[in-house]
N, CA and C of each residue as an Amber inpcrd file, in Angstrom:
protein
   324
 179.7520000 150.6140000  38.7200000 180.2000000 151.0470000  37.3700000
 179.1190000 150.6930000  36.3810000 178.8700000 151.5620000  35.4070000
 177.8540000 151.2930000  34.4440000 178.2840000 151.5100000  33.0210000
 177.4410000 151.2420000  32.1680000 177.7600000 151.4460000  30.7380000
 178.9260000 150.5520000  30.2860000 179.7980000 151.0860000  29.4960000
 180.8850000 150.2890000  28.9170000 182.2180000 150.6560000  29.4620000
 182.2640000 151.1570000  30.6890000 183.5720000 151.4630000  31.2920000
 184.1380000 150.1430000  31.7730000 185.3210000 149.8770000  31.2890000
 185.9730000 148.5830000  31.5800000 186.9740000 148.6950000  32.7070000
 186.8240000 147.8260000  33.6880000 187.8310000 147.7740000  34.7620000
 188.9680000 146.7700000  34.3120000 190.1640000 147.3050000  34.2240000
 191.2590000 146.3790000  33.8170000 192.3160000 146.2970000  34.9200000
 193.1190000 145.2560000  34.6770000 194.3380000 145.0590000  35.5840000
 195.5890000 145.3200000  34.7800000 196.7210000 145.2250000  35.4830000
 197.9820000 145.4990000  34.8540000 198.2630000 144.5640000  33.7130000
 197.7690000 143.3700000  33.7470000 198.0090000 142.3460000  32.6340000
 197.2810000 142.7390000  31.3830000 196.0840000 143.4400000  31.5390000
 195.3390000 143.7660000  30.3160000 195.6570000 145.1740000  29.8380000
 196.5430000 145.8720000  30.4850000 196.7880000 147.3040000  30.0910000
 197.2460000 147.4620000  28.6510000 198.2130000 146.6330000  28.2600000
 198.7030000 146.7700000  26.9300000 197.6850000 146.4420000  25.8740000
 196.8780000 145.3550000  26.0800000 195.9280000 145.0180000  25.1110000
 194.7420000 145.9700000  25.0320000 194.3090000 146.5040000  26.2010000
 193.1470000 147.3490000  26.2040000 193.4110000 148.7960000  25.9400000
 194.6520000 149.2780000  26.2980000 194.9730000 150.6490000  26.2140000
 196.0000000 150.9270000  25.0230000 197.1890000 150.3570000  25.2090000
 198.2690000 150.6510000  24.2780000 197.9560000 150.2080000  22.8230000
 197.3270000 149.0360000  22.7290000 197.0310000 148.4790000  21.4270000
 195.5590000 148.7540000  20.9150000 194.8720000 149.6850000  21.6590000
 193.5560000 150.0140000  21.2320000 193.5290000 150.7340000  19.8660000
 192.4920000 150.4250000  19.0090000 192.4000000 151.0560000  17.7640000
 191.6360000 152.3410000  17.8220000 191.0920000 152.7180000  19.0580000
 190.4540000 154.0130000  19.2230000 191.1150000 154.6320000  20.4390000
 190.9680000 155.9480000  20.6210000 191.5370000 156.6250000  21.8020000
 191.0490000 156.0090000  23.1530000 191.8320000 156.1590000  24.1530000
 191.3980000 155.5940000  25.4820000 191.6120000 156.6180000  26.5770000
 190.6330000 156.6830000  27.4740000 190.8210000 157.5000000  28.6490000
 190.8980000 156.4980000  29.8610000 192.0670000 156.5690000  30.6040000
 192.2870000 155.6810000  31.7090000 192.0690000 156.4340000  32.9450000
 191.2120000 155.9310000  33.8540000 190.9370000 156.5300000  35.1100000
 191.6680000 155.7310000  36.2670000 192.7330000 156.3120000  36.7610000
 193.4900000 155.6950000  37.8890000 192.7540000 156.1030000  39.1300000
 192.3200000 155.1440000  39.9480000 191.4490000 155.4260000  41.0330000
 191.6380000 154.3760000  42.1440000 190.8910000 154.6060000  43.2700000
 190.8720000 153.6030000  44.3690000 189.5300000 153.7400000  45.0110000
 188.9730000 152.6760000  45.5910000 187.6330000 152.7070000  46.2260000
 187.5580000 153.6640000  47.3980000 188.6620000 153.9190000  48.1140000
 188.6450000 154.7750000  49.3090000 188.7930000 156.2230000  48.9530000
 188.9870000 156.5400000  47.6910000 189.2990000 157.9170000  47.2970000
 187.9770000 158.6800000  47.0140000 187.7610000 159.6700000  47.8790000
 186.5070000 160.4520000  47.7770000 186.3690000 161.2040000  46.4260000
 187.3990000 161.9480000  45.9660000 187.3350000 162.5780000  44.6400000
 187.1560000 161.6860000  43.5430000 187.7370000 160.3950000  43.6250000
 187.5280000 159.3920000  42.5440000 186.0480000 159.0550000  42.4620000
 185.4440000 158.8940000  43.5960000 183.9340000 158.5270000  43.5680000
 183.1550000 159.7680000  43.0490000 183.6240000 160.9330000  43.4820000
 182.8640000 162.1410000  42.9980000 182.9020000 162.3660000  41.5440000
 184.0330000 162.0440000  40.8990000 184.1710000 162.2540000  39.4300000
 183.5260000 161.2030000  38.6670000 183.2740000 159.9740000  39.2440000
 182.7550000 158.8290000  38.5580000 181.5400000 159.0820000  37.6840000
 180.4660000 159.8210000  38.2630000 179.3190000 160.0630000  37.4370000
 179.6140000 160.9250000  36.1850000 180.5700000 161.7990000  36.2950000
 180.9800000 162.6120000  35.1230000 181.5700000 161.7000000  34.0580000
 182.4270000 160.8200000  34.5150000 183.0470000 159.8820000  33.5700000
 182.0440000 158.9740000  32.9080000 181.0330000 158.5080000  33.7040000
 179.9670000 157.6760000  33.1320000 179.2020000 158.4890000  32.0510000
 178.9480000 159.7630000  32.3190000 178.2070000 160.6070000  31.3730000
 179.0200000 160.7220000  30.1200000 180.3280000 160.9620000  30.2140000
 181.1450000 161.1010000  29.1010000 181.2600000 159.8470000  28.2810000
 181.2290000 158.7340000  28.9510000 181.2870000 157.3890000  28.2810000
 180.0720000 157.2770000  27.3990000 178.8950000 157.6920000  27.8600000
 177.7040000 157.6220000  27.1350000 177.8000000 158.6210000  25.8060000
 178.3030000 159.7960000  26.0600000 178.4260000 160.7610000  25.0180000
 179.4330000 160.3820000  23.8780000 180.4490000 159.7420000  24.3090000
 181.4750000 159.2960000  23.3630000 181.5100000 157.8110000  23.0840000
 180.5120000 157.0940000  23.2740000 180.4240000 155.6000000  23.1040000
 180.7740000 155.3350000  21.6520000 181.7450000 154.3550000  21.4500000
 182.1930000 153.9340000  20.1850000 183.2810000 154.7680000  19.6970000
 183.5450000 155.9630000  20.1720000 184.6200000 156.8320000  19.6790000
 185.8080000 156.7870000  20.5690000 185.5080000 156.5780000  21.9110000
 186.6390000 156.5840000  22.8750000 186.3240000 155.4150000  23.9010000
 187.3790000 154.7130000  24.1980000 187.2850000 153.6420000  25.2100000
 187.5210000 154.2410000  26.6370000 186.7530000 153.8790000  27.5730000
 186.9730000 154.3510000  28.9620000 187.2790000 153.1170000  29.7980000
 188.4420000 153.1780000  30.5480000 188.8530000 152.1250000  31.3940000
 189.2180000 152.6430000  32.7950000 189.1360000 151.8330000  33.7350000
 189.4840000 152.1700000  35.1100000 190.5940000 151.1520000  35.5760000
 191.5320000 151.7840000  36.3450000 192.6150000 150.9470000  36.9160000
 192.6260000 151.2490000  38.4270000 192.3370000 150.2190000  39.1970000
 192.3950000 150.3990000  40.6850000 193.9170000 150.3220000  41.1120000
 194.3810000 151.4850000  41.6210000 195.8400000 151.6540000  41.9000000
 196.2450000 150.7130000  42.9970000 195.3550000 150.3400000  43.9540000
 195.7010000 149.4720000  45.0630000 195.9120000 148.0990000  44.5940000
 195.1850000 147.6260000  43.6150000 195.2660000 146.1920000  43.1440000
 196.2790000 146.0380000  41.9790000 196.6320000 147.1530000  41.4170000
 197.4260000 147.0740000  40.1190000 198.5060000 148.1470000  40.2500000
 199.6330000 147.7980000  40.9380000 200.7010000 148.8070000  41.1260000
 201.5830000 149.0590000  39.8830000 201.6670000 148.2200000  38.9380000
 202.6050000 148.3840000  37.8280000 202.2560000 149.5610000  36.9830000
 200.9400000 149.5750000  36.4750000 200.5310000 150.7070000  35.6140000
 200.6580000 152.0590000  36.1470000 200.2140000 152.2810000  37.3960000
 200.3790000 153.6150000  38.0030000 201.8420000 153.9690000  38.1580000
 202.6540000 152.9990000  38.4480000 204.0800000 153.2210000  38.5800000
 204.7160000 153.6130000  37.2510000 204.3790000 152.8790000  36.2410000
 204.8720000 153.1790000  34.8730000 204.5770000 154.6160000  34.3960000
 203.4250000 155.0910000  34.7910000 202.9920000 156.4800000  34.3160000
 203.1610000 157.4760000  35.4460000 203.9330000 157.1650000  36.5080000
 204.2890000 158.1040000  37.5970000 203.0350000 158.7310000  38.1870000
 202.0360000 157.9230000  38.5160000 200.7860000 158.4580000  39.1150000
 201.1240000 158.7240000  40.5730000 200.9990000 159.9350000  41.0040000
 201.2770000 160.3390000  42.3800000 200.0730000 160.7970000  43.2310000
 199.0060000 161.0670000  42.4890000 197.7810000 161.4070000  43.1790000
 196.6050000 160.7900000  42.3430000 195.4380000 160.5900000  43.0210000
 194.3010000 160.0790000  42.2930000 193.1480000 160.9900000  42.6910000
 192.1300000 161.1380000  41.8160000 192.0470000 160.5090000  40.4850000
 193.1130000 161.1530000  39.5510000 193.6570000 160.3170000  38.6730000
 194.4820000 160.7910000  37.5910000 193.8880000 160.1800000  36.3000000
 193.5630000 161.0150000  35.3320000 193.0170000 160.5710000  34.0380000
 194.1140000 160.7430000  32.9870000 194.4040000 159.6440000  32.2870000
 195.4190000 159.7940000  31.2030000 194.7060000 159.4100000  29.8710000
 194.9180000 160.2580000  28.9390000 194.3110000 160.0990000  27.6070000
 195.4100000 159.5390000  26.7040000 195.0450000 158.4150000  26.0250000
 195.9960000 157.7710000  25.0690000 195.4270000 157.8060000  23.7040000
 196.2680000 157.9600000  22.7020000 195.9350000 157.8360000  21.3010000
 197.1430000 157.1510000  20.5940000 196.7970000 156.1060000  19.8680000
 197.7620000 155.2430000  19.1960000 198.9200000 154.7540000  20.2170000
 198.4680000 154.4540000  21.4070000 199.3420000 153.9530000  22.4460000
 200.2480000 154.9570000  23.1130000 200.0410000 156.1750000  22.7710000
 200.9260000 157.3810000  23.3120000 200.0310000 158.2280000  24.2220000
 200.7060000 158.7190000  25.3260000 200.0030000 159.5830000  26.2600000
 199.8710000 161.0090000  25.5710000 198.6380000 161.4960000  25.5080000
 198.3340000 162.7320000  24.8580000 198.1200000 163.8130000  25.9210000
 197.4600000 163.4350000  26.9600000 197.1140000 164.3680000  28.0660000
 197.0230000 163.6690000  29.3650000 197.2410000 164.3820000  30.3870000
 197.0640000 163.8300000  31.7750000 196.4390000 164.8750000  32.6490000
 195.3830000 164.4980000  33.3550000 194.6660000 165.4190000  34.2470000
 194.5180000 164.7680000  35.6400000 194.9360000 165.4980000  36.6500000
 194.8530000 164.9980000  37.9820000 193.8630000 165.8430000  38.8540000
 193.0800000 165.0830000  39.6060000 192.1290000 165.7320000  40.5330000
 190.7210000 165.9000000  39.8780000 189.9110000 166.5760000  40.7400000
 188.5270000 166.8820000  40.2610000 188.6320000 168.0610000  39.3020000
 188.0190000 167.8860000  38.1290000 187.9650000 168.9650000  37.1860000
 186.6110000 169.0550000  36.5760000 186.2980000 170.1310000  35.9050000
 185.0180000 170.3400000  35.3190000 184.8130000 169.3510000  34.1610000
 183.5830000 168.9450000  33.8650000 183.2960000 168.1110000  32.8070000
 183.7760000 168.7130000  31.4740000 183.6840000 170.1050000  31.3030000
 184.1100000 170.7390000  30.1160000 185.5680000 170.4920000  29.8690000
 186.3410000 170.4690000  30.9070000 187.7930000 170.2830000  30.6690000
 188.0870000 168.8670000  30.1850000 187.3700000 167.8910000  30.7270000
 187.4980000 166.5360000  30.2070000 187.0240000 166.4220000  28.7530000
 185.9110000 167.1690000  28.4620000 185.4340000 167.0600000  27.1000000
 186.4800000 167.6720000  26.1080000 187.1310000 168.8000000  26.5370000
 188.1500000 169.3120000  25.7100000 189.3520000 168.3980000  25.4510000
 189.6840000 167.6570000  26.4820000 190.7900000 166.6790000  26.3510000
 190.3580000 165.5330000  25.4260000 189.0730000 165.0540000  25.5450000
 188.5920000 163.9490000  24.6950000 188.4620000 164.5100000  23.2520000
 187.9810000 165.7190000  23.0470000 187.7850000 166.1760000  21.7160000
 189.0900000 166.3360000  20.9670000 190.2020000 166.6380000  21.7160000
 191.5560000 166.7170000  21.1760000 192.0860000 165.4160000  20.7370000
 191.4890000 164.3030000  21.1820000 191.8870000 162.9420000  20.7400000
 191.2930000 162.6000000  19.4670000 190.1160000 163.1500000  19.1270000
 189.2680000 162.6690000  18.0350000 189.6900000 163.4590000  16.7280000
């Protein structure tokens, strides 16, 4: 992981995501997930583009079962976009960078 993408656990979810004063993109992933690894460079590029405007966090679904359960994550990667503690958008699977940019731009 590079840049300012933060790896969080269930205990930090509220403080890092729900109470964040800027929009947050949460990447629900697992190390064994091929599509999760494939989309990682795109997320890293987005983090650089939106640095300071959007917080990027990752939640390992194997190590943190509470957050994925709370948001009914059934497949990974799943990206959930939060603004003011509320879910604004949810995207599952490999998608084009432009689709992620649209979702992020809608948060701002």
